[in-house]
N, CA, C, O and the ligand as a Tripos MOL2 file, in Angstrom:
@<TRIPOS>MOLECULE
protein
  173   171    44     0     0
PROTEIN
NO_CHARGES

@<TRIPOS>ATOM
      1 N          11.8350   -3.6280   74.7340 N.3       1 MET1
      2 CA         11.2870   -5.0070   74.3860 C.3       1 MET1
      3 C          11.4570   -4.5520   72.6760 C.2       1 MET1
      4 O          11.2290   -3.4590   72.1570 O.2       1 MET1
      5 N          11.9110   -5.7540   72.0900 N.am      2 CYS2
      6 CA         11.9870   -5.6010   70.5450 C.3       2 CYS2
      7 C          10.8840   -6.1100   69.7690 C.2       2 CYS2
      8 O          10.4070   -7.2400   69.8770 O.2       2 CYS2
      9 N          10.4680   -5.0960   68.8890 N.am      3 ASP3
     10 CA          9.3580   -5.7790   68.0560 C.3       3 ASP3
     11 C           9.6540   -6.3130   66.7200 C.2       3 ASP3
     12 O           8.8420   -6.6330   65.8530 O.2       3 ASP3
     13 N          10.8480   -6.3580   66.6830 N.am      4 HIS4
     14 CA         11.4960   -7.3420   65.2400 C.3       4 HIS4
     15 C          10.8480   -6.6070   64.1020 C.2       4 HIS4
     16 O          10.2860   -7.1880   63.1740 O.2       4 HIS4
     17 N          10.9540   -5.2690   64.2190 N.am      5 ASN5
     18 CA         10.5650   -4.5140   62.8520 C.3       5 ASN5
     19 C          11.4270   -4.5500   61.6950 C.2       5 ASN5
     20 O          10.9790   -4.4810   60.5510 O.2       5 ASN5
     21 N          12.7690   -4.6670   61.9920 N.am      6 ARG6
     22 CA         13.5480   -4.6350   60.7400 C.3       6 ARG6
     23 C          14.2160   -6.3560   61.0000 C.2       6 ARG6
     24 O          14.7660   -6.7150   62.0410 O.2       6 ARG6
     25 N          14.0210   -7.1220   59.9300 N.am      7 THR7
     26 CA         14.5140   -8.4320   59.8810 C.3       7 THR7
     27 C          15.0740   -8.6170   58.6280 C.2       7 THR7
     28 O          14.8580   -7.8860   57.6620 O.2       7 THR7
     29 N          15.8320   -9.6460   58.6420 N.am      8 GLU8
     30 CA         16.5750   -9.9160   57.3150 C.3       8 GLU8
     31 C          16.5170  -11.4550   57.1790 C.2       8 GLU8
     32 O          16.9070  -12.0710   58.1710 O.2       8 GLU8
     33 N          16.0490  -12.2610   56.0010 N.am      9 MET9
     34 CA         16.1780  -13.4240   55.7340 C.3       9 MET9
     35 C          17.4180  -13.9890   55.6740 C.2       9 MET9
     36 O          18.2080  -13.6570   54.7900 O.2       9 MET9
     37 N          17.7560  -15.0100   56.7160 N.am     10 ILE10
     38 CA         19.2430  -15.4480   56.5500 C.3      10 ILE10
     39 C          19.1850  -17.0580   56.0420 C.2      10 ILE10
     40 O          20.2950  -17.5150   55.7710 O.2      10 ILE10
     41 N          18.1280  -17.9150   55.8890 N.am     11 ALA11
     42 CA         17.9840  -19.0730   55.6270 C.3      11 ALA11
     43 C          16.9320  -19.7360   55.1640 C.2      11 ALA11
     44 O          15.9110  -19.1630   55.5440 O.2      11 ALA11
     45 N          16.6880  -20.7170   54.4950 N.am     12 ARG12
     46 CA         15.4980  -21.4880   54.1410 C.3      12 ARG12
     47 C          15.6150  -22.8030   54.2630 C.2      12 ARG12
     48 O          16.4740  -23.3010   53.5340 O.2      12 ARG12
     49 N          14.9510  -23.6150   55.0390 N.am     13 ARG13
     50 CA         15.1120  -24.8270   55.1020 C.3      13 ARG13
     51 C          13.7490  -25.4550   55.4410 C.2      13 ARG13
     52 O          13.0750  -24.9980   56.3650 O.2      13 ARG13
     53 N          13.3110  -26.5750   54.6460 N.am     14 ASP14
     54 CA         12.2040  -27.3780   54.4740 C.3      14 ASP14
     55 C          11.1650  -26.4060   54.4240 C.2      14 ASP14
     56 O          10.3020  -26.4340   55.3010 O.2      14 ASP14
     57 N          11.1270  -25.5410   53.5130 N.am     15 GLY15
     58 CA          9.9670  -24.4630   53.2950 C.3      15 GLY15
     59 C           9.7300  -23.4180   54.4750 C.2      15 GLY15
     60 O           8.7170  -22.7190   54.4960 O.2      15 GLY15
     61 N          10.7660  -23.3460   55.5040 N.am     16 VAL16
     62 CA         10.7290  -22.2990   56.5210 C.3      16 VAL16
     63 C          11.6790  -21.4590   56.2830 C.2      16 VAL16
     64 O          12.8480  -21.7910   56.0880 O.2      16 VAL16
     65 N          11.1850  -20.1290   56.2820 N.am     17 ASP17
     66 CA         12.2800  -18.9570   56.1920 C.3      17 ASP17
     67 C          12.5410  -18.7050   57.8200 C.2      17 ASP17
     68 O          11.7430  -18.8110   58.7510 O.2      17 ASP17
     69 N          13.8550  -18.3570   57.8220 N.am     18 TYR18
     70 CA         14.4420  -18.1110   58.9800 C.3      18 TYR18
     71 C          15.0990  -16.5990   58.9390 C.2      18 TYR18
     72 O          16.0090  -16.3650   58.1440 O.2      18 TYR18
     73 N          14.7020  -15.7970   59.6430 N.am     19 VAL19
     74 CA         14.8510  -14.4030   59.7320 C.3      19 VAL19
     75 C          15.7430  -14.2170   60.8310 C.2      19 VAL19
     76 O          15.8810  -15.0740   61.7040 O.2      19 VAL19
     77 N          16.4680  -12.9260   60.8220 N.am     20 GLU20
     78 CA         17.3090  -12.4190   61.8800 C.3      20 GLU20
     79 C          17.0130  -11.1030   62.0430 C.2      20 GLU20
     80 O          17.0740  -10.3680   61.0570 O.2      20 GLU20
     81 N          16.6430  -10.5830   63.3120 N.am     21 CYS21
     82 CA         16.1620   -9.2550   63.5850 C.3      21 CYS21
     83 C          17.7070   -8.6390   63.6980 C.2      21 CYS21
     84 O          18.7150   -9.1310   64.2060 O.2      21 CYS21
     85 N          17.4740   -7.2640   62.9700 N.am     22 LEU22
     86 CA         18.5400   -6.6140   62.8480 C.3      22 LEU22
     87 C          18.8440   -5.5670   63.9800 C.2      22 LEU22
     88 O          19.7830   -4.7730   64.0350 O.2      22 LEU22
     89 N          17.7930   -5.7680   64.8880 N.am     23 GLU23
     90 CA         17.7130   -4.9490   66.0580 C.3      23 GLU23
     91 C          18.4210   -5.5970   67.3710 C.2      23 GLU23
     92 O          19.3130   -5.1040   68.0610 O.2      23 GLU23
     93 N          17.8690   -6.6420   67.4890 N.am     24 CYS24
     94 CA         18.3220   -7.5670   68.6950 C.3      24 CYS24
     95 C          19.0740   -8.6680   68.5580 C.2      24 CYS24
     96 O          19.5340   -9.2290   69.5520 O.2      24 CYS24
     97 N          19.3400   -9.2130   67.0390 N.am     25 ARG25
     98 CA         19.9620  -10.1600   66.5490 C.3      25 ARG25
     99 C          19.4180  -11.2470   66.9700 C.2      25 ARG25
    100 O          20.1860  -12.1730   67.2330 O.2      25 ARG25
    101 N          17.9930  -11.4460   67.1500 N.am     26 GLU26
    102 CA         17.3660  -12.8010   67.4880 C.3      26 GLU26
    103 C          17.1410  -13.3640   66.1260 C.2      26 GLU26
    104 O          16.8920  -12.7270   65.1020 O.2      26 GLU26
    105 N          17.2650  -14.6490   66.2650 N.am     27 ILE27
    106 CA         16.7790  -15.5170   64.9580 C.3      27 ILE27
    107 C          15.5170  -16.2480   65.1580 C.2      27 ILE27
    108 O          15.4430  -16.8860   66.2080 O.2      27 ILE27
    109 N          14.6550  -16.2770   64.4740 N.am     28 PHE28
    110 CA         13.6760  -17.1680   64.5370 C.3      28 PHE28
    111 C          12.8960  -17.4260   63.2600 C.2      28 PHE28
    112 O          13.4380  -16.9680   62.2540 O.2      28 PHE28
    113 N          11.7950  -18.0290   63.0870 N.am     29 GLU29
    114 CA         11.1160  -18.5690   61.9820 C.3      29 GLU29
    115 C          10.5310  -17.3670   61.4130 C.2      29 GLU29
    116 O          10.2260  -16.5500   62.2810 O.2      29 GLU29
    117 N          10.2680  -16.9920   60.1630 N.am     30 ALA30
    118 CA          9.5810  -15.9410   59.5730 C.3      30 ALA30
    119 C           8.2010  -16.2140   59.9430 C.2      30 ALA30
    120 O           7.4560  -15.2340   59.9470 O.2      30 ALA30
    121 N           7.6540  -17.4620   60.2870 N.am     31 GLU31
    122 CA          6.2740  -17.5720   60.2860 C.3      31 GLU31
    123 C           5.8620  -17.0330   61.7950 C.2      31 GLU31
    124 O           4.6900  -16.7550   62.0450 O.2      31 GLU31
    125 N           6.7180  -16.9290   62.5990 N.am     32 ASP32
    126 CA          6.3940  -16.3540   63.7230 C.3      32 ASP32
    127 C           6.3060  -15.0820   64.0530 C.2      32 ASP32
    128 O           5.9280  -14.5780   65.1110 O.2      32 ASP32
    129 N           6.7660  -14.4820   62.8470 N.am     33 LEU33
    130 CA          6.7190  -12.9860   62.6710 C.3      33 LEU33
    131 C           5.2440  -12.6100   62.2390 C.2      33 LEU33
    132 O           4.7960  -11.5060   62.5490 O.2      33 LEU33
    133 N           4.4310  -13.5890   61.4720 N.am     34 GLU34
    134 CA          3.2950  -13.3760   61.0460 C.3      34 GLU34
    135 C           2.3810  -12.7110   62.0650 C.2      34 GLU34
    136 O           2.3420  -13.1690   63.2070 O.2      34 GLU34
    137 N           1.5940  -11.5910   61.6990 N.am     35 PRO35
    138 CA          0.8080  -11.0070   62.4390 C.3      35 PRO35
    139 C          -0.4340  -11.8870   62.9550 C.2      35 PRO35
    140 O          -1.2020  -12.3420   62.1080 O.2      35 PRO35
    141 N          -0.6350  -12.1180   64.1950 N.am     36 ILE36
    142 CA         -1.9180  -12.9790   64.5740 C.3      36 ILE36
    143 C          -3.0340  -12.4070   63.9990 C.2      36 ILE36
    144 O          -3.3860  -11.2320   64.1020 O.2      36 ILE36
    145 N          -3.6620  -13.4440   63.2850 N.am     37 ALA37
    146 CA         -5.2590  -12.9780   62.7610 C.3      37 ALA37
    147 C          -5.9320  -12.3470   63.8100 C.2      37 ALA37
    148 O          -6.2020  -12.7810   64.9300 O.2      37 ALA37
    149 N          -6.1950  -11.1450   63.2410 N.am     38 VAL38
    150 CA         -7.1030  -10.2090   64.0720 C.3      38 VAL38
    151 C          -8.5810  -10.6430   64.0830 C.2      38 VAL38
    152 O          -9.2420  -10.5310   63.0510 O.2      38 VAL38
    153 N          -9.0330  -11.0550   65.0270 N.am     39 GLU39
    154 CA        -10.3300  -11.5980   65.4230 C.3      39 GLU39
    155 C         -10.9690  -10.3180   65.5040 C.2      39 GLU39
    156 O         -10.6100   -9.4490   66.2990 O.2      39 GLU39
    157 N         -12.1150  -10.1670   64.5140 N.am     40 GLU40
    158 CA        -13.2710   -9.2090   64.6090 C.3      40 GLU40
    159 C         -13.9030   -9.1070   65.6830 C.2      40 GLU40
    160 O         -14.7940   -9.9480   65.7980 O.2      40 GLU40
    161 N         -13.7940   -8.4310   66.4840 N.am     41 ASP41
    162 CA        -14.5840   -8.4530   67.6930 C.3      41 ASP41
    163 C         -15.3810   -6.9010   67.6230 C.2      41 ASP41
    164 O         -15.0790   -5.8770   68.2350 O.2      41 ASP41
    165 N         -16.2720   -7.0850   66.8490 N.am     42 ASP42
    166 CA        -17.0130   -5.7400   66.4850 C.3      42 ASP42
    167 C         -18.5460   -6.1180   66.6070 C.2      42 ASP42
    168 O         -19.3880   -5.7630   65.7830 O.2      42 ASP42
    169 N         -18.7460   -6.6980   67.4640 N.am     43 GLU43
    170 CA        -20.3580   -6.9790   67.3530 C.3      43 GLU43
    171 C         -21.0500   -6.0910   67.8550 C.2      43 GLU43
    172 O         -22.2770   -6.1810   67.8380 O.2      43 GLU43
    173 ZN         14.0660   -7.8870   67.3700 Zn       44 ZN44
@<TRIPOS>BOND
     1     1     2 1
     2     2     3 1
     3     3     4 2
     4     3     5 am
     5     5     6 1
     6     6     7 1
     7     7     8 2
     8     7     9 am
     9     9    10 1
    10    10    11 1
    11    11    12 2
    12    11    13 am
    13    13    14 1
    14    14    15 1
    15    15    16 2
    16    15    17 am
    17    17    18 1
    18    18    19 1
    19    19    20 2
    20    19    21 am
    21    21    22 1
    22    22    23 1
    23    23    24 2
    24    23    25 am
    25    25    26 1
    26    26    27 1
    27    27    28 2
    28    27    29 am
    29    29    30 1
    30    30    31 1
    31    31    32 2
    32    31    33 am
    33    33    34 1
    34    34    35 1
    35    35    36 2
    36    35    37 am
    37    37    38 1
    38    38    39 1
    39    39    40 2
    40    39    41 am
    41    41    42 1
    42    42    43 1
    43    43    44 2
    44    43    45 am
    45    45    46 1
    46    46    47 1
    47    47    48 2
    48    47    49 am
    49    49    50 1
    50    50    51 1
    51    51    52 2
    52    51    53 am
    53    53    54 1
    54    54    55 1
    55    55    56 2
    56    55    57 am
    57    57    58 1
    58    58    59 1
    59    59    60 2
    60    59    61 am
    61    61    62 1
    62    62    63 1
    63    63    64 2
    64    63    65 am
    65    65    66 1
    66    66    67 1
    67    67    68 2
    68    67    69 am
    69    69    70 1
    70    70    71 1
    71    71    72 2
    72    71    73 am
    73    73    74 1
    74    74    75 1
    75    75    76 2
    76    75    77 am
    77    77    78 1
    78    78    79 1
    79    79    80 2
    80    79    81 am
    81    81    82 1
    82    82    83 1
    83    83    84 2
    84    83    85 am
    85    85    86 1
    86    86    87 1
    87    87    88 2
    88    87    89 am
    89    89    90 1
    90    90    91 1
    91    91    92 2
    92    91    93 am
    93    93    94 1
    94    94    95 1
    95    95    96 2
    96    95    97 am
    97    97    98 1
    98    98    99 1
    99    99   100 2
   100    99   101 am
   101   101   102 1
   102   102   103 1
   103   103   104 2
   104   103   105 am
   105   105   106 1
   106   106   107 1
   107   107   108 2
   108   107   109 am
   109   109   110 1
   110   110   111 1
   111   111   112 2
   112   111   113 am
   113   113   114 1
   114   114   115 1
   115   115   116 2
   116   115   117 am
   117   117   118 1
   118   118   119 1
   119   119   120 2
   120   119   121 am
   121   121   122 1
   122   122   123 1
   123   123   124 2
   124   123   125 am
   125   125   126 1
   126   126   127 1
   127   127   128 2
   128   127   129 am
   129   129   130 1
   130   130   131 1
   131   131   132 2
   132   131   133 am
   133   133   134 1
   134   134   135 1
   135   135   136 2
   136   135   137 am
   137   137   138 1
   138   138   139 1
   139   139   140 2
   140   139   141 am
   141   141   142 1
   142   142   143 1
   143   143   144 2
   144   143   145 am
   145   145   146 1
   146   146   147 1
   147   147   148 2
   148   147   149 am
   149   149   150 1
   150   150   151 1
   151   151   152 2
   152   151   153 am
   153   153   154 1
   154   154   155 1
   155   155   156 2
   156   155   157 am
   157   157   158 1
   158   158   159 1
   159   159   160 2
   160   159   161 am
   161   161   162 1
   162   162   163 1
   163   163   164 2
   164   163   165 am
   165   165   166 1
   166   166   167 1
   167   167   168 2
   168   167   169 am
   169   169   170 1
   170   170   171 1
   171   171   172 2
@<TRIPOS>SUBSTRUCTURE
     1 MET1         2 RESIDUE 1 A MET
     2 CYS2         6 RESIDUE 1 A CYS
     3 ASP3        10 RESIDUE 1 A ASP
     4 HIS4        14 RESIDUE 1 A HIS
     5 ASN5        18 RESIDUE 1 A ASN
     6 ARG6        22 RESIDUE 1 A ARG
     7 THR7        26 RESIDUE 1 A THR
     8 GLU8        30 RESIDUE 1 A GLU
     9 MET9        34 RESIDUE 1 A MET
    10 ILE10       38 RESIDUE 1 A ILE
    11 ALA11       42 RESIDUE 1 A ALA
    12 ARG12       46 RESIDUE 1 A ARG
    13 ARG13       50 RESIDUE 1 A ARG
    14 ASP14       54 RESIDUE 1 A ASP
    15 GLY15       58 RESIDUE 1 A GLY
    16 VAL16       62 RESIDUE 1 A VAL
    17 ASP17       66 RESIDUE 1 A ASP
    18 TYR18       70 RESIDUE 1 A TYR
    19 VAL19       74 RESIDUE 1 A VAL
    20 GLU20       78 RESIDUE 1 A GLU
    21 CYS21       82 RESIDUE 1 A CYS
    22 LEU22       86 RESIDUE 1 A LEU
    23 GLU23       90 RESIDUE 1 A GLU
    24 CYS24       94 RESIDUE 1 A CYS
    25 ARG25       98 RESIDUE 1 A ARG
    26 GLU26      102 RESIDUE 1 A GLU
    27 ILE27      106 RESIDUE 1 A ILE
    28 PHE28      110 RESIDUE 1 A PHE
    29 GLU29      114 RESIDUE 1 A GLU
    30 ALA30      118 RESIDUE 1 A ALA
    31 GLU31      122 RESIDUE 1 A GLU
    32 ASP32      126 RESIDUE 1 A ASP
    33 LEU33      130 RESIDUE 1 A LEU
    34 GLU34      134 RESIDUE 1 A GLU
    35 PRO35      138 RESIDUE 1 A PRO
    36 ILE36      142 RESIDUE 1 A ILE
    37 ALA37      146 RESIDUE 1 A ALA
    38 VAL38      150 RESIDUE 1 A VAL
    39 GLU39      154 RESIDUE 1 A GLU
    40 GLU40      158 RESIDUE 1 A GLU
    41 ASP41      162 RESIDUE 1 A ASP
    42 ASP42      166 RESIDUE 1 A ASP
    43 GLU43      170 RESIDUE 1 A GLU
    44 ZN44       173 GROUP 0 **** ****
């Protein structure tokens, strides 16, 4: 399974950056790479 750690921006459209993973060659929106906000679960 690829974690998409190595990516390269290939295009920008309508303010959305598109990146390509250099490992698996998958293309997706850069926003999808944003780490999900870590919810503090430290009660
Ligand atoms: Zn990948």
